[in-house]
N, CA, C and O of each residue as an XYZ file, in Angstrom:
744
protein
N      -6.748     11.842    261.150
C      -6.584     10.851    260.113
C      -5.099     10.523    260.005
O      -4.251     11.389    260.222
N      -4.783      9.270    259.668
C      -3.403      8.857    259.508
C      -2.818      9.437    258.227
O      -3.531      9.641    257.245
N      -1.524      9.698    258.244
C      -0.846     10.141    257.034
C      -0.545      8.933    256.153
O      -0.585      7.795    256.619
N      -0.245      9.180    254.886
C       0.123      8.103    253.965
C       1.343      7.366    254.490
O       1.398      6.138    254.417
N       2.329      8.095    255.021
C       3.546      7.473    255.541
C       3.239      6.552    256.713
O       3.804      5.462    256.799
N       2.357      6.966    257.617
C       2.045      6.119    258.769
C       1.255      4.882    258.345
O       1.450      3.804    258.906
N       0.364      5.027    257.361
C      -0.355      3.866    256.856
C       0.627      2.896    256.211
O       0.543      1.690    256.441
N       1.550      3.404    255.413
C       2.549      2.552    254.768
C       3.382      1.806    255.812
O       3.713      0.635    255.624
N       3.717      2.484    256.909
C       4.489      1.851    257.966
C       3.679      0.711    258.589
O       4.211     -0.380    258.793
N       2.394      0.953    258.895
C       1.546     -0.100    259.448
C       1.429     -1.262    258.480
O       1.505     -2.424    258.879
N       1.245     -0.947    257.213
C       1.051     -1.990    256.215
C       2.290     -2.843    256.053
O       2.190     -4.064    255.928
N       3.448     -2.224    256.053
C       4.671     -2.998    255.870
C       4.942     -3.884    257.077
O       5.575     -4.931    256.939
N       4.472     -3.485    258.266
C       4.675     -4.277    259.472
C       3.630     -5.374    259.628
O       3.816     -6.299    260.419
N       2.547     -5.280    258.891
C       1.425     -6.177    259.104
C       1.644     -7.583    258.575
O       1.096     -8.535    259.130
N       2.404     -7.737    257.551
C       2.598     -8.992    256.824
C       1.250     -9.639    256.559
O       0.406     -9.030    255.901
N       1.014    -10.861    257.051
C      -0.237    -11.552    256.736
C      -1.239    -11.512    257.890
O      -2.235    -12.235    257.854
N      -1.004    -10.703    258.891
C      -1.927    -10.617    260.033
C      -2.944     -9.516    259.800
O      -2.665     -8.545    259.096
N      -4.123     -9.664    260.387
C      -5.103     -8.587    260.335
C      -4.575     -7.436    261.168
O      -3.875     -7.650    262.158
N      -4.908     -6.213    260.770
C      -4.396     -5.070    261.511
C      -5.473     -4.017    261.700
O      -6.150     -3.607    260.757
N      -5.607     -3.596    262.944
C      -6.516     -2.501    263.269
C      -5.698     -1.226    263.315
O      -4.688     -1.154    264.015
N      -6.127     -0.230    262.578
C      -5.418      1.042    262.554
C      -6.007      2.021    263.567
O      -5.530      3.151    263.673
N      -7.028      1.613    264.310
C      -7.704      2.519    265.239
C      -7.940      1.930    266.622
O      -8.583      2.583    267.444
N      -7.465      0.756    266.915
C      -7.738      0.155    268.211
C      -8.905     -0.815    268.124
O      -9.398     -1.105    267.034
N      -9.348     -1.317    269.271
C     -10.334     -2.387    269.270
C     -11.780     -1.907    269.363
O     -12.690     -2.679    269.061
N     -12.022     -0.669    269.767
C     -13.378     -0.185    269.935
C     -13.487      1.224    269.351
O     -12.621      2.067    269.584
N     -14.550      1.472    268.595
C     -14.724      2.761    267.934
C     -15.481      3.730    268.834
O     -16.508      3.379    269.414
N     -14.968      4.946    268.947
C     -15.604      6.003    269.730
C     -16.292      6.978    268.778
O     -15.640      7.597    267.937
N     -17.602      7.110    268.912
C     -18.385      7.991    268.050
C     -18.222      9.468    268.402
O     -18.708     10.326    267.665
N     -17.555      9.783    269.501
C     -17.506     11.171    269.932
C     -18.926     11.622    270.227
O     -19.675     10.905    270.891
N     -19.310     12.801    269.742
C     -20.668     13.279    269.984
C     -21.637     12.899    268.858
O     -22.796     13.312    268.878
N     -21.175     12.123    267.886
C     -22.073     11.617    266.838
C     -22.889     10.461    267.414
O     -22.337      9.622    268.126
N     -24.178     10.399    267.124
C     -24.979      9.305    267.683
C     -24.665      7.942    267.067
O     -24.802      6.911    267.727
N     -24.246      7.941    265.809
C     -24.003      6.690    265.104
C     -22.639      6.716    264.433
O     -22.271      7.698    263.788
N     -21.898      5.636    264.591
C     -20.638      5.495    263.861
C     -20.463      4.028    263.507
O     -21.030      3.141    264.145
N     -19.674      3.798    262.488
C     -19.490      2.428    262.043
C     -18.421      2.310    260.986
O     -17.593      3.201    260.798
N     -18.464      1.179    260.299
C     -17.510      0.916    259.227
C     -18.260      0.464    257.984
O     -19.284     -0.216    258.058
N     -17.726      0.859    256.855
C     -18.170      0.375    255.563
C     -17.142     -0.676    255.168
O     -15.974     -0.354    254.950
N     -17.566     -1.916    255.077
C     -16.638     -3.015    254.820
C     -16.701     -3.405    253.352
O     -17.768     -3.695    252.812
N     -15.527     -3.404    252.717
C     -15.406     -3.656    251.281
C     -14.492     -4.844    251.028
O     -13.389     -4.903    251.571
N     -14.933     -5.780    250.220
C     -14.174     -6.970    249.884
C     -13.428     -6.764    248.560
O     -13.957     -6.150    247.633
N     -12.198     -7.282    248.479
C     -11.464     -7.221    247.214
C     -11.906     -8.315    246.252
O     -11.766     -8.179    245.037
N     -12.442     -9.407    246.807
C     -12.781    -10.577    246.000
C     -11.678    -11.607    245.997
O     -11.833    -12.670    245.396
N     -10.554    -11.317    246.661
C      -9.411    -12.226    246.681
C      -9.383    -13.152    247.888
O      -8.390    -13.842    248.118
N     -10.466    -13.172    248.661
C     -10.541    -14.068    249.811
C     -10.970    -15.460    249.383
O     -11.056    -15.761    248.193
N     -11.237    -16.299    250.362
C     -11.666    -17.677    250.102
C     -13.174    -17.811    250.272
O     -13.809    -16.990    250.934
N     -13.736    -18.843    249.675
C     -15.157    -19.157    249.846
C     -16.048    -18.009    249.415
O     -15.960    -17.544    248.279
N     -16.914    -17.546    250.326
C     -17.832    -16.447    250.010
C     -17.111    -15.140    249.731
O     -17.716    -14.215    249.188
N     -15.863    -15.039    250.079
C     -15.090    -13.814    249.878
C     -14.298    -13.847    248.563
O     -13.502    -12.948    248.292
N     -14.515    -14.869    247.766
C     -13.831    -14.989    246.477
C     -14.814    -14.673    245.348
O     -15.814    -15.366    245.158
N     -14.503    -13.616    244.611
C     -15.307    -13.245    243.453
C     -14.452    -12.389    242.531
O     -13.363    -11.948    242.897
N     -14.963    -12.168    241.344
C     -14.178    -11.509    240.298
C     -13.857    -10.047    240.612
O     -12.754     -9.582    240.326
N     -14.798     -9.331    241.191
C     -14.625     -7.897    241.393
C     -14.793     -7.520    242.863
O     -15.486     -8.212    243.608
N     -14.157     -6.417    243.283
C     -14.418     -5.900    244.628
C     -15.898     -5.541    244.776
O     -16.570     -5.188    243.806
N     -16.383     -5.639    246.006
C     -17.786     -5.322    246.264
C     -17.992     -4.956    247.722
O     -17.136     -5.186    248.577
N     -19.139     -4.388    247.970
C     -19.559     -4.052    249.322
C     -19.834     -5.326    250.112
O     -20.515     -6.231    249.631
N     -19.304     -5.386    251.315
C     -19.706     -6.446    252.244
C     -20.843     -5.918    253.108
O     -21.887     -6.559    253.228
N     -20.638     -4.735    253.716
C     -21.731     -4.198    254.507
C     -21.398     -2.898    255.213
O     -20.244     -2.473    255.276
N     -22.426     -2.292    255.734
C     -22.343     -1.108    256.587
C     -22.630     -1.602    257.996
O     -23.737     -2.053    258.292
N     -21.627     -1.513    258.864
C     -21.735     -2.103    260.188
C     -21.628     -1.032    261.261
O     -20.535     -0.515    261.494
N     -22.724     -0.683    261.920
C     -22.633      0.247    263.038
C     -21.794     -0.396    264.146
O     -21.881     -1.601    264.380
N     -21.007      0.397    264.803
C     -20.123     -0.112    265.846
C     -20.799      0.035    267.210
O     -20.415      0.858    268.041
N     -21.817     -0.795    267.401
C     -22.551     -0.845    268.662
C     -21.720     -1.650    269.665
O     -20.796     -2.359    269.266
N     -22.040     -1.549    270.976
C     -21.277     -2.333    271.950
C     -21.245     -3.805    271.546
O     -22.294     -4.334    271.178
N     -20.229     -4.424    271.586
C     -18.882     -4.366    272.089
C     -17.865     -3.803    271.090
O     -16.670     -3.798    271.385
N     -18.292     -3.341    269.950
C     -17.385     -2.854    268.910
C     -17.163     -1.351    268.984
O     -16.218     -0.832    268.390
N     -18.014     -0.660    269.701
C     -17.921      0.782    269.857
C     -19.103      1.292    270.649
O     -19.824      0.510    271.269
N     -19.309      2.606    270.632
C     -20.399      3.177    271.421
C     -21.502      3.798    270.561
O     -22.175      4.736    270.990
N     -21.682      3.279    269.361
C     -22.749      3.753    268.487
C     -24.105      3.366    269.045
O     -24.287      2.272    269.579
N     -25.053      4.286    268.913
C     -26.439      3.951    269.229
C     -26.961      3.005    268.154
O     -26.358      2.868    267.090
N     -28.065      2.367    268.436
C     -28.719      1.483    267.470
C     -30.013      2.143    267.013
O     -30.855      2.505    267.835
N     -30.172      2.301    265.699
C     -31.405      2.844    265.128
C     -32.476      1.766    265.242
O     -32.215      0.603    264.933
N     -33.648      2.127    265.670
C     -34.746      1.163    265.733
C     -35.475      1.132    264.402
O     -35.950      2.169    263.938
N     -35.575     -0.045    263.773
C     -36.304     -0.133    262.507
C     -37.760      0.288    262.676
O     -38.363      0.092    263.731
N     -38.302      0.863    261.626
C     -39.696      1.305    261.641
C     -40.417      0.705    260.449
O     -39.896      0.708    259.334
N     -41.596      0.197    260.680
C     -42.415     -0.281    259.568
C     -41.945     -1.598    258.991
O     -41.341     -2.419    259.681
N     -42.231     -1.783    257.722
C     -41.971     -3.016    256.999
C     -40.465     -3.251    256.845
O     -39.736     -2.365    256.399
N     -40.009     -4.441    257.215
C     -38.589     -4.774    257.106
C     -38.310     -5.783    256.003
O     -37.244     -6.398    255.986
N     -39.252     -5.963    255.080
C     -39.013     -6.879    253.966
C     -38.077     -6.212    252.953
O     -38.058     -4.990    252.807
N     -37.314     -7.041    252.268
C     -36.297     -6.541    251.344
C     -36.663     -6.907    249.917
O     -36.936     -8.071    249.624
N     -36.671     -5.929    249.031
C     -36.811     -6.168    247.599
C     -35.406     -6.094    247.014
O     -34.971     -5.035    246.561
N     -34.700     -7.217    247.026
C     -33.285     -7.251    246.664
C     -33.038     -6.874    245.207
O     -31.932     -6.455    244.865
N     -34.030     -7.010    244.353
C     -33.851     -6.715    242.928
C     -33.301     -5.310    242.690
O     -32.506     -5.117    241.771
N     -33.696     -4.345    243.480
C     -33.240     -2.976    243.262
C     -31.797     -2.749    243.718
O     -31.233     -1.681    243.478
N     -31.199     -3.748    244.374
C     -29.821     -3.603    244.860
C     -28.885     -4.628    244.224
O     -27.800     -4.878    244.750
N     -29.287     -5.224    243.104
C     -28.506     -6.295    242.496
C     -27.130     -5.858    242.012
O     -26.242     -6.700    241.875
N     -26.925     -4.581    241.752
C     -25.589     -4.138    241.359
C     -24.665     -4.053    242.573
O     -23.445     -3.977    242.425
N     -25.238     -4.065    243.749
C     -24.486     -3.913    244.984
C     -24.414     -5.227    245.767
O     -23.341     -5.621    246.223
N     -25.539     -5.892    245.919
C     -25.619     -7.204    246.558
C     -26.200     -8.171    245.551
O     -27.291     -7.933    245.031
N     -25.511     -9.242    245.264
C     -25.967    -10.171    244.235
C     -26.625    -11.415    244.813
O     -27.136    -12.246    244.062
N     -26.622    -11.554    246.119
C     -27.183    -12.741    246.751
C     -28.269    -12.309    247.740
O     -27.985    -11.598    248.704
N     -29.490    -12.733    247.505
C     -30.617    -12.322    248.347
C     -30.463    -12.802    249.786
O     -30.796    -12.068    250.717
N     -29.966    -14.018    249.983
C     -29.774    -14.525    251.347
C     -28.732    -13.708    252.093
O     -28.896    -13.414    253.277
N     -27.658    -13.339    251.397
C     -26.617    -12.521    252.024
C     -27.164    -11.134    252.367
O     -26.866    -10.598    253.436
N     -27.945    -10.561    251.485
C     -28.548     -9.250    251.751
C     -29.448     -9.327    252.979
O     -29.427     -8.433    253.825
N     -30.234    -10.391    253.074
C     -31.098    -10.576    254.244
C     -30.249    -10.666    255.512
O     -30.589    -10.070    256.534
N     -29.145    -11.410    255.445
C     -28.223    -11.506    256.587
C     -27.685    -10.129    256.969
O     -27.653     -9.788    258.151
N     -27.267     -9.346    256.001
C     -26.708     -8.020    256.293
C     -27.738     -7.124    256.975
O     -27.400     -6.384    257.898
N     -28.989     -7.186    256.528
C     -30.037     -6.395    257.177
C     -30.239     -6.863    258.613
O     -30.276     -6.047    259.535
N     -30.368     -8.175    258.805
C     -30.651     -8.712    260.135
C     -29.474     -8.532    261.097
O     -29.686     -8.284    262.284
N     -28.247     -8.652    260.607
C     -27.077     -8.570    261.476
C     -26.612     -7.138    261.718
O     -26.090     -6.834    262.791
N     -26.794     -6.257    260.740
C     -26.232     -4.911    260.841
C     -27.235     -3.800    260.528
O     -27.259     -2.770    261.202
N     -28.046     -4.012    259.520
C     -28.963     -2.973    259.065
C     -29.964     -2.535    260.101
O     -30.330     -1.361    260.159
N     -30.416     -3.476    260.930
C     -31.430     -3.136    261.927
C     -30.919     -2.143    262.968
O     -31.709     -1.570    263.717
N     -29.606     -1.937    263.018
C     -29.045     -0.904    263.903
C     -28.476      0.273    263.115
O     -27.939      1.209    263.707
N     -28.589      0.235    261.784
C     -27.997      1.287    260.955
C     -29.019      2.177    260.275
O     -28.691      3.294    259.875
N     -30.252      1.707    260.135
C     -31.255      2.487    259.395
C     -32.649      2.055    259.817
O     -32.847      0.955    260.334
N     -33.601      2.930    259.589
C     -34.972      2.637    260.013
C     -35.699      1.693    259.061
O     -36.695      1.078    259.440
N     -35.205      1.571    257.814
C     -35.828      0.666    256.844
C     -34.750     -0.017    256.015
O     -33.649      0.518    255.877
N     -35.048     -1.190    255.461
C     -34.083     -1.835    254.567
C     -33.713     -0.949    253.375
O     -32.552     -0.913    252.967
N     -34.699     -0.234    252.815
C     -34.411      0.629    251.669
C     -33.374      1.692    252.028
O     -32.438      1.934    251.265
N     -33.540      2.317    253.175
C     -32.584      3.330    253.615
C     -31.201      2.712    253.826
O     -30.193      3.279    253.406
N     -31.159      1.553    254.476
C     -29.894      0.871    254.739
C     -29.167      0.532    253.442
O     -28.006      0.903    253.267
N     -29.840     -0.166    252.533
C     -29.175     -0.613    251.308
C     -28.838      0.545    250.379
O     -27.772      0.551    249.765
N     -29.721      1.513    250.268
C     -29.442      2.672    249.425
C     -28.202      3.403    249.923
O     -27.310      3.728    249.139
N     -28.147      3.659    251.230
C     -27.002      4.381    251.784
C     -25.711      3.568    251.666
O     -24.681      4.101    251.255
N     -25.760      2.295    252.021
C     -24.556      1.459    251.955
C     -24.033      1.373    250.526
O     -22.831      1.508    250.295
N     -24.917      1.153    249.578
C     -24.497      1.043    248.169
C     -23.928      2.361    247.653
O     -22.924      2.367    246.941
N     -24.565      3.480    248.010
C     -24.061      4.784    247.577
C     -22.690      5.085    248.187
O     -21.797      5.569    247.492
N     -22.519      4.800    249.482
C     -21.231      5.045    250.130
C     -20.130      4.187    249.511
O     -18.990      4.635    249.381
N     -20.464      2.969    249.134
C     -19.460      2.040    248.609
C     -19.064      2.314    247.165
O     -18.006      1.867    246.722
N     -19.879      3.025    246.439
C     -19.687      3.197    244.998
C     -18.285      3.692    244.621
O     -17.601      3.036    243.835
N     -17.853      4.807    245.151
C     -16.557      5.374    244.757
C     -15.370      4.525    245.231
O     -14.481      4.248    244.425
N     -15.315      4.100    246.502
C     -14.162      3.288    246.889
C     -14.116      1.927    246.182
O     -13.032      1.423    245.889
N     -15.276      1.333    245.909
C     -15.283      0.064    245.173
C     -14.771      0.285    243.744
O     -14.059     -0.565    243.209
N     -15.119      1.404    243.128
C     -14.611      1.705    241.780
C     -13.082      1.810    241.796
O     -12.412      1.291    240.902
N     -12.543      2.473    242.800
C     -11.080      2.567    242.936
C     -10.465      1.183    243.104
O      -9.481      0.850    242.443
N     -11.046      0.382    243.988
C     -10.533     -0.963    244.237
C     -10.633     -1.843    242.986
O      -9.753     -2.666    242.733
N     -11.701     -1.669    242.207
C     -11.877     -2.465    240.989
C     -10.780     -2.154    239.974
O     -10.205     -3.066    239.380
N     -10.494     -0.887    239.780
C      -9.412     -0.495    238.871
C      -8.079     -1.035    239.364
O      -7.281     -1.556    238.584
N      -7.848     -0.908    240.651
C      -6.573     -1.367    241.221
C      -6.432     -2.880    241.129
O      -5.345     -3.384    240.846
N      -7.521     -3.611    241.366
C      -7.464     -5.072    241.252
C      -7.135     -5.475    239.821
O      -6.336     -6.385    239.597
N      -7.742     -4.804    238.859
C      -7.470     -5.100    237.444
C      -6.001     -4.848    237.096
O      -5.443     -5.487    236.204
N      -5.385     -3.904    237.817
C      -3.965     -3.600    237.592
C      -3.030     -4.496    238.399
O      -1.810     -4.361    238.313
N      -3.606     -5.418    239.188
C      -2.795     -6.337    239.976
C      -2.317     -5.785    241.307
O      -1.418     -6.351    241.928
N      -2.913     -4.679    241.750
C      -2.503     -4.084    243.016
C      -2.979     -4.932    244.196
O      -3.963     -5.665    244.096
N      -2.267     -4.817    245.307
C      -2.545     -5.608    246.508
C      -3.545     -4.913    247.427
O      -3.916     -3.760    247.208
N      -3.971     -5.636    248.454
C      -4.842     -5.081    249.489
C      -4.163     -3.892    250.160
O      -4.811     -2.881    250.431
N      -2.868     -4.004    250.430
C      -2.124     -2.885    251.018
C      -2.130     -1.669    250.100
O      -2.303     -0.539    250.557
N      -1.939     -1.903    248.803
C      -1.974     -0.802    247.835
C      -3.344     -0.121    247.837
O      -3.438      1.105    247.771
N      -4.397     -0.928    247.914
C      -5.754     -0.382    247.929
C      -5.992      0.444    249.195
O      -6.590      1.519    249.137
N      -5.526     -0.058    250.329
C      -5.680      0.682    251.592
C      -4.953      2.019    251.513
O      -5.487      3.042    251.941
N      -3.750      2.017    250.974
C      -2.978      3.264    250.855
C      -3.653      4.239    249.897
O      -3.703      5.438    250.170
N      -4.174      3.735    248.774
C      -4.839      4.609    247.800
C      -6.118      5.209    248.382
O      -6.387      6.395    248.190
N      -6.900      4.407    249.087
C      -8.127      4.927    249.685
C      -7.809      5.948    250.775
O      -8.526      6.937    250.929
N      -6.747      5.714    251.522
C      -6.312      6.698    252.524
C      -5.919      7.996    251.835
O      -6.284      9.081    252.289
N      -5.182      7.887    250.748
C      -4.781      9.076    249.982
C      -6.003      9.821    249.446
O      -5.992     11.047    249.335
N      -7.063      9.067    249.115
C      -8.306      9.674    248.611
C      -9.157     10.288    249.725
O     -10.216     10.854    249.453
N      -8.702     10.178    250.974
C      -9.402     10.811    252.082
C     -10.257      9.897    252.932
O     -10.921     10.364    253.858
N     -10.257      8.611    252.644
C     -11.010      7.665    253.465
C     -10.179      7.287    254.683
O      -8.954      7.213    254.598
N     -10.826      7.052    255.802
C     -10.151      6.622    257.020
C     -10.247      5.099    257.095
O     -11.265      4.559    257.528
N      -9.189      4.409    256.674
C      -9.137      2.953    256.722
C      -8.822      2.574    258.172
O      -7.744      2.878    258.683
N      -9.773      1.908    258.824
C      -9.608      1.607    260.241
C      -9.256      0.150    260.518
O      -8.826     -0.182    261.622
N      -9.435     -0.719    259.532
C      -9.102     -2.131    259.732
C      -8.792     -2.761    258.395
O      -9.477     -2.517    257.402
N      -7.753     -3.575    258.381
C      -7.389     -4.341    257.193
C      -7.489     -5.815    257.562
O      -6.771     -6.295    258.439
N      -8.376     -6.520    256.892
C      -8.632     -7.931    257.159
C      -7.949     -8.758    256.068
O      -8.495     -8.961    254.984
N      -6.746     -9.227    256.383
C      -5.995    -10.006    255.404
C      -6.600    -11.397    255.218
O      -6.493    -11.969    254.134
N      -7.232    -11.951    256.250
C      -7.771    -13.308    256.150
C      -8.925    -13.377    255.144
O      -9.096    -14.397    254.477
N      -9.714    -12.312    255.028
C     -10.834    -12.285    254.090
C     -10.614    -11.290    252.949
O     -11.482    -11.124    252.092
N      -9.465    -10.635    252.938
C      -9.102     -9.647    251.925
C     -10.158     -8.547    251.809
O     -10.773     -8.350    250.761
N     -10.345     -7.835    252.932
C     -11.301     -6.735    252.940
C     -10.797     -5.590    253.802
O      -9.923     -5.754    254.654
N     -11.381     -4.420    253.548
C     -11.030     -3.191    254.257
C     -12.257     -2.634    254.953
O     -13.378     -2.790    254.468
N     -12.046     -1.981    256.095
C     -13.116     -1.288    256.784
C     -12.800      0.201    256.807
O     -11.725      0.609    257.247
N     -13.748      1.013    256.328
C     -13.604      2.457    256.258
C     -14.559      3.104    257.260
O     -15.716      2.698    257.372
N     -14.069      4.115    257.989
C     -14.884      4.784    259.003
C     -15.996      5.608    258.374
O     -15.820      6.224    257.323
N     -17.153      5.603    259.045
C     -18.297      6.406    258.626
C     -19.153      6.725    259.850
O     -19.031      6.078    260.890
N     -20.012      7.719    259.713
C     -20.871      8.106    260.830
C     -22.186      8.652    260.287
O     -22.325      8.939    259.098
N     -23.146      8.784    261.200
C     -24.443      9.368    260.846
C     -24.907     10.241    261.997
O     -24.648      9.956    263.166
N     -25.598     11.310    261.639
C     -26.190     12.191    262.637
C     -27.573     11.702    263.028
O     -27.985     10.611    262.636
N     -28.275     12.492    263.786
C     -29.620     12.114    264.228
C     -30.593     11.996    263.057
O     -31.670     11.417    263.204
N     -30.220     12.547    261.885
C     -31.057     12.409    260.692
C     -30.934     11.022    260.056
O     -31.691     10.692    259.143
N     -29.976     10.199    260.536
C     -29.801      8.845    260.025
C     -29.080      8.760    258.694
O     -29.036      7.693    258.082
N     -28.512      9.872    258.232
C     -27.800      9.869    256.946
C     -26.314      9.575    257.183
O     -25.596     10.361    257.801
N     -25.882      8.424    256.675
C     -24.498      7.992    256.828
C     -23.607      8.725    255.849
O     -24.006      9.005    254.718
N     -22.381      9.038    256.293
C     -21.384      9.664    255.430
C     -20.002      9.151    255.804
O     -19.760      8.731    256.936
N     -19.118      9.193    254.848
C     -17.738      8.802    255.117
C     -17.110      9.913    255.942
O     -17.297     11.095    255.657
N     -16.363      9.522    256.970
C     -15.744     10.495    257.857
C     -14.596      9.828    258.591
O     -14.662      8.641    258.912
N     -13.556     10.581    258.853
C     -12.488     10.082    259.713
C     -13.025      9.989    261.133
O     -13.862     10.795    261.540
N     -12.548      9.013    261.880
C     -12.973      8.856    263.271
C     -12.775     10.167    264.023
O     -13.638     10.569    264.804
N     -11.657     10.828    263.797
C     -11.356     12.077    264.491
C     -12.325     13.206    264.131
O     -12.376     14.213    264.838
N     -13.085     13.063    263.061
C     -14.029     14.086    262.609
C     -15.498     13.750    262.882
O     -16.383     14.523    262.515
N     -15.764     12.616    263.517
C     -17.153     12.215    263.766
C     -17.961     13.313    264.434
O     -19.075     13.611    264.005
N     -17.406     13.923    265.489
C     -18.145     14.948    266.233
C     -18.456     16.167    265.371
O     -19.501     16.793    265.546
N     -17.576     16.509    264.457
C     -17.815     17.647    263.559
C     -18.747     17.274    262.417
O     -19.609     18.068    262.043
N     -18.591     16.090    261.860
C     -19.332     15.711    260.659
C     -20.726     15.169    260.935
O     -21.601     15.255    260.074
N     -20.949     14.609    262.127
C     -22.202     13.888    262.349
C     -22.900     14.181    263.673
O     -23.873     13.506    264.012
N     -22.426     15.172    264.431
C     -23.064     15.449    265.722
C     -24.345     16.234    265.537
O     -25.017     16.557    266.516
């Protein structure tokens, strides 16, 4: 995991460009599944502009983004978005997240949304407090790093962060540093 000083150095050099803190492709090590939890600050444009930080999605890093396996969905893939309204407020967007990412992250929509929302809860709470205090995306990245999250990408164009996570063969996603995937999720 990067130190606070190294993250600060990357952030100060980044200016307004997007910055990858881990390279272009994610290596799962011996973990079958790895990915990113993408969190929006709400300070972006268009669909990325909203009052509070929120979850964008849980994105397995399958080829060309990494070497994560893809979970095959099982059974009914319909989404009852009402139970996830505190996490996803737009049914069409939730459907997109399932179709674009969830089908490789979990065997059912319920498992995907439950896990993504639970993983996002604590870092989104931190980001919400920081946004209310006027803190920047860089400040949020540094604070989440200090809290033990592995921030692997900072998207300045959409004002969002990507945090490393992995899952074992049981399909249970957890926050983990890329360097710890083999220990945490193998």
